[in-house]
C-alpha positions in Angstrom: 50.3 12.2 -79.9 46.6 11.7 -79.5 45.4 12.6 -76.0 43.9 9.8 -74.0 40.1 9.7 -73.7 39.2 11.6 -70.5 36.2 9.4 -69.6 37.6 6.0 -70.6 35.7 3.2 -68.8 33.1 5.4 -67.2 29.4 4.7 -67.3 27.3 7.8 -67.9 23.6 8.3 -68.0 22.3 11.4 -69.9 18.7 12.5 -69.9 17.2 14.4 -72.9 19.7 12.4 -75.0 17.6 12.2 -78.1 18.4 15.7 -79.4 19.9 19.1 -78.7 22.4 19.4 -75.8 21.7 16.0 -74.3 22.5 14.3 -77.6 25.7 16.4 -78.0 26.9 15.5 -74.5 26.2 11.8 -75.2 28.2 11.9 -78.5 31.1 13.7 -76.7 31.2 11.4 -73.7 31.2 8.4 -76.0 34.1 9.9 -78.0 35.9 10.4 -74.7 35.6 6.7 -73.9 32.5 6.5 -71.7 29.7 4.0 -72.2 26.6 6.2 -72.4 23.1 5.3 -71.3 20.7 7.4 -73.4 17.4 8.4 -71.8 14.6 10.2 -73.6 11.0 9.7 -74.6 11.4 9.0 -78.3 12.8 5.6 -79.3 13.4 6.5 -83.0 15.4 9.7 -82.0 17.4 7.7 -79.5 18.3 5.1 -82.2 19.6 7.9 -84.4 21.9 9.1 -81.7 23.0 5.5 -81.0 23.8 5.1 -84.7 26.0 8.2 -84.6 27.8 7.0 -81.5 28.4 3.5 -82.9 29.5 4.9 -86.3 32.2 6.9 -84.4 33.4 3.8 -82.5 31.5 4.4 -79.2 29.0 2.3 -77.2 25.6 3.1 -75.9 22.5 1.7 -74.2 19.1 3.0 -75.0 16.6 3.8 -72.2 13.3 5.1 -73.7 11.5 6.9 -70.8 9.1 9.7 -70.2 10.4 11.7 -67.2 6.9 12.8 -66.4 6.3 9.3 -65.1 8.3 10.0 -62.0 7.3 7.0 -59.9 8.8 4.7 -62.5 12.2 6.4 -62.2 12.7 4.7 -58.8 13.3 1.5 -60.7 16.1 2.8 -63.0 18.8 2.8 -60.3 18.4 -0.9 -59.4 18.2 -1.7 -63.2 21.5 0.0 -63.9 23.1 -1.7 -60.9 22.1 -5.1 -62.3 23.4 -4.2 -65.7 26.6 -2.4 -65.0 27.2 -2.6 -61.2 27.7 1.1 -60.9 27.1 4.6 -62.3 29.9 7.1 -62.6 28.2 10.1 -64.2 24.7 11.5 -64.2 23.8 14.4 -66.5 20.3 15.9 -66.2 20.0 17.7 -69.6 16.3 17.2 -70.3 14.2 20.3 -70.0 10.7 21.6 -70.9 9.8 25.2 -71.6 6.0 24.8 -71.2 5.3 27.9 -73.3 5.6 31.5 -72.4 2.8 33.0 -70.4 1.9 35.5 -67.6 2.4 33.6 -64.3 -1.3 33.5 -63.5 -2.3 32.3 -67.0 -0.3 29.0 -67.2 -2.6 26.0 -67.4 -2.3 23.6 -64.5 -1.1 20.9 -67.0 1.6 23.0 -68.5 2.9 24.2 -65.1 2.9 20.7 -63.7 4.7 19.3 -66.7 7.5 21.9 -66.5 8.0 21.2 -62.8 7.8 17.4 -63.4 10.5 17.4 -66.0 12.8 20.2 -64.9 12.6 19.6 -61.1 10.9 16.5 -59.8 12.4 14.1 -62.3 15.9 15.3 -61.3 15.0 14.8 -57.7 13.8 11.3 -58.5 17.1 10.6 -60.3 19.0 11.8 -57.3 17.0 9.4 -55.1 17.6 6.4 -57.4 21.2 7.1 -58.2 22.6 8.6 -55.0 24.0 5.3 -53.7 25.3 4.2 -57.0 27.1 7.5 -57.6 28.6 7.4 -54.0 29.9 3.9 -54.7 31.8 5.1 -57.8 35.5 6.0 -57.2 34.7 9.4 -58.7 30.9 9.9 -59.0 29.8 13.0 -60.9 26.4 14.6 -61.2 25.9 17.5 -63.6 22.7 19.4 -64.1 21.9 22.0 -66.9 20.7 25.4 -65.7 20.0 28.7 -67.3 20.4 32.4 -66.4 16.6 32.6 -66.3 16.9 31.1 -62.9 18.5 34.3 -61.7 16.5 36.9 -63.5 12.9 38.0 -63.5 12.0 38.0 -67.1 8.3 38.5 -68.0 6.4 35.4 -69.3 9.2 32.9 -68.4 7.8 32.2 -64.9 7.4 28.4 -65.0 10.7 27.7 -66.7 12.6 30.2 -64.5 11.0 28.9 -61.3 11.9 25.3 -62.3 15.5 26.2 -63.0 15.9 28.2 -59.8 14.5 25.2 -57.8 16.9 22.9 -59.7 19.9 25.0 -58.9 19.1 25.1 -55.1 18.3 21.4 -55.0 21.6 20.5 -56.8 23.7 22.9 -54.7 22.1 21.6 -51.5 22.9 18.0 -52.5 26.5 19.1 -53.3 26.8 20.6 -49.8 25.6 17.3 -48.3 27.9 15.0 -50.1 31.0 17.1 -50.8 32.9 16.6 -47.6 32.3 12.9 -46.9 32.1 11.2 -50.3 33.9 11.2 -53.6 30.7 12.4 -55.3 30.8 15.9 -56.9 27.7 17.7 -57.9 27.8 20.7 -60.2 25.8 22.7 -62.8 26.4 24.1 -66.2 24.8 27.2 -67.8 25.7 26.7 -71.4 24.2 30.0 -72.5 22.1 30.6 -75.7 22.4 27.8 -78.2 20.5 26.4 -81.2 18.0 24.0 -79.7 14.4 23.1 -80.1 13.6 24.8 -76.7 15.2 28.0 -78.0 13.2 27.8 -81.2 10.0 27.3 -79.2 10.7 30.4 -77.2 11.8 32.5 -80.2 10.1 31.0 -83.2 11.1 33.8 -85.6 14.8 33.7 -84.7 17.4 32.4 -87.1 19.0 29.4 -85.4 22.3 29.7 -87.3 23.1 32.8 -85.3 23.7 30.7 -82.2 26.2 28.0 -81.5 25.4 24.3 -82.0 25.2 22.4 -78.7 28.0 20.2 -80.0 30.4 23.2 -79.6 29.4 23.6 -75.9 30.3 20.2 -74.4 33.7 21.0 -72.9 32.4 22.0 -69.4 30.5 18.7 -69.2 33.7 16.7 -69.9 35.6 18.8 -67.4 33.0 18.3 -64.6 32.7 14.6 -65.4 36.4 13.9 -65.3 37.6 11.9 -62.3 40.4 14.4 -61.7 38.0 17.4 -61.3 37.4 18.0 -57.6 35.2 21.1 -57.8 31.9 20.8 -56.0 28.8 23.0 -55.9 29.9 25.0 -58.9 27.9 26.7 -61.7 30.0 26.9 -64.8 28.7 29.6 -67.2 29.6 30.3 -70.8 30.6 33.9 -71.2 28.6 35.5 -74.0 30.9 37.1 -76.5 
């Protein structure tokens, strides 16, 4: 017997959905029965993911958007409400490395861009989607973190600081909503995987030695499922 889709009828928005982990989560959610709203900067790349989802029998809506334009994010919540009447799942998968550098040597532009994408954009998403997610019968918000948030590794200062800030912001939000609403807020640390961000950090590394993001989507389905009640968790993939 084929198992029932775990996210049937849910509406999910995924940032960074044009490639890497975000695209993998979008494909998996669509396969699990969700209608996925794909948010990323590049229209053409979003269309490729959309084609893959539709070819597999899923449905998607494209939302081309540069997360660095944070003020415009305030309009996304009302727009989704008008279109769907609700949002059940938010996944913040978009991330920017910003290069590797001694802390004092980052350019202001690079530092600000990392913080804008990895922290401020997620805060803006919380602002615009908080009410919609609370109105869902089982609202779920999931953010992607990294062990760099909990280690002091030379030259990773901007990225590490942004992920540490993201973790505390998400966990604080979880503590605020967990007792009085059906909304659950959690994080996933998927570990090392073959992504463009990894290739940027380690350009000489052979990508095939790391798992594809498509193999790492199980925790995102678990945390998005209406029957999962955990809140304020960080799910980490154990390295083998």
